[in-house]
C-alpha positions in Angstrom: -44.9 -7.5 -49.8 -41.8 -7.4 -47.5 -39.9 -10.6 -46.8 -38.7 -10.9 -43.2 -35.4 -12.8 -42.6 -34.7 -13.9 -39.0 -31.8 -12.0 -37.7 -29.8 -14.7 -35.8 -29.5 -17.3 -38.6 -28.6 -14.5 -41.1 -25.8 -13.2 -38.8 -24.6 -16.7 -38.2 -24.5 -17.4 -41.9 -22.6 -14.2 -42.6 -20.1 -15.0 -39.8 -19.5 -18.5 -41.1 -18.9 -17.3 -44.6 -16.4 -14.7 -43.4 -14.5 -17.2 -41.2 -14.3 -19.9 -43.9 -13.2 -17.5 -46.6 -10.4 -16.2 -44.3 -9.1 -19.8 -43.8 -7.9 -20.3 -47.3 -4.8 -18.1 -47.6 -3.4 -17.9 -51.1 -0.8 -15.5 -52.2 -0.3 -14.5 -55.8 3.3 -13.7 -56.6 3.7 -10.6 -58.7 7.5 -10.5 -59.2 9.0 -13.6 -60.7 11.5 -14.9 -63.3 10.6 -17.6 -65.7 13.6 -19.3 -67.3 14.2 -22.2 -69.6 14.3 -23.1 -73.3 10.5 -23.1 -73.5 10.5 -26.1 -75.8 8.0 -28.9 -75.5 8.9 -31.4 -72.7 11.9 -29.2 -71.5 12.0 -28.1 -67.9 11.3 -24.5 -66.9 12.3 -22.7 -63.7 10.0 -20.2 -61.9 12.0 -18.2 -59.4 10.5 -15.7 -56.9 11.4 -14.3 -53.5 9.6 -15.8 -50.5 10.0 -15.8 -46.7 13.6 -16.4 -45.4 13.4 -19.9 -44.1 15.6 -22.9 -43.6 15.0 -26.7 -43.3 16.4 -26.4 -39.8 13.8 -23.8 -38.7 10.8 -24.7 -36.6 8.7 -23.5 -39.5 9.9 -26.3 -41.8 9.6 -25.4 -45.6 9.3 -29.1 -46.5 6.3 -29.6 -44.1 4.6 -26.2 -43.8 4.7 -24.7 -47.3 3.1 -25.8 -50.6 3.6 -24.4 -54.0 1.2 -24.9 -56.8 1.3 -23.3 -60.2 -1.6 -23.2 -62.6 -1.0 -23.3 -66.3 -4.0 -22.5 -68.5 -4.6 -22.4 -72.2 -8.3 -21.8 -73.1 -10.3 -24.4 -71.2 -7.4 -26.6 -70.3 -6.0 -26.1 -66.8 -3.0 -27.9 -65.4 -1.9 -27.6 -61.8 1.8 -28.4 -61.2 3.2 -28.9 -57.7 6.6 -27.2 -57.0 9.3 -27.9 -54.4 11.6 -26.0 -52.0 15.1 -25.6 -53.5 16.8 -23.4 -50.9 19.1 -21.1 -53.0 18.8 -23.4 -56.0 22.4 -24.6 -55.6 22.4 -26.2 -52.2 24.7 -29.1 -53.2 27.5 -26.6 -54.0 26.9 -23.9 -51.4 25.8 -25.9 -48.3 22.7 -23.7 -48.2 20.1 -24.4 -45.5 
């Protein structure tokens, strides 16, 4: 017995799956530096290169970019939101 699937709904479904899967752009950073004392409750810094942007650009890093880091240990998963820090020393260097 051969099951017949109508062609139009099948093509529509495949197209929608492709379109919606392309809408969620996530980049995994491969090159990074993790720094800190690595003691409980102490801050750590994750540094990586990204696009060259400034808070004065039309593509505002405070509005148009998001950073989330997932930390996982076994079944436990914690998502931490990051922030834009320019060059990391903007108060001293007047970085944009």
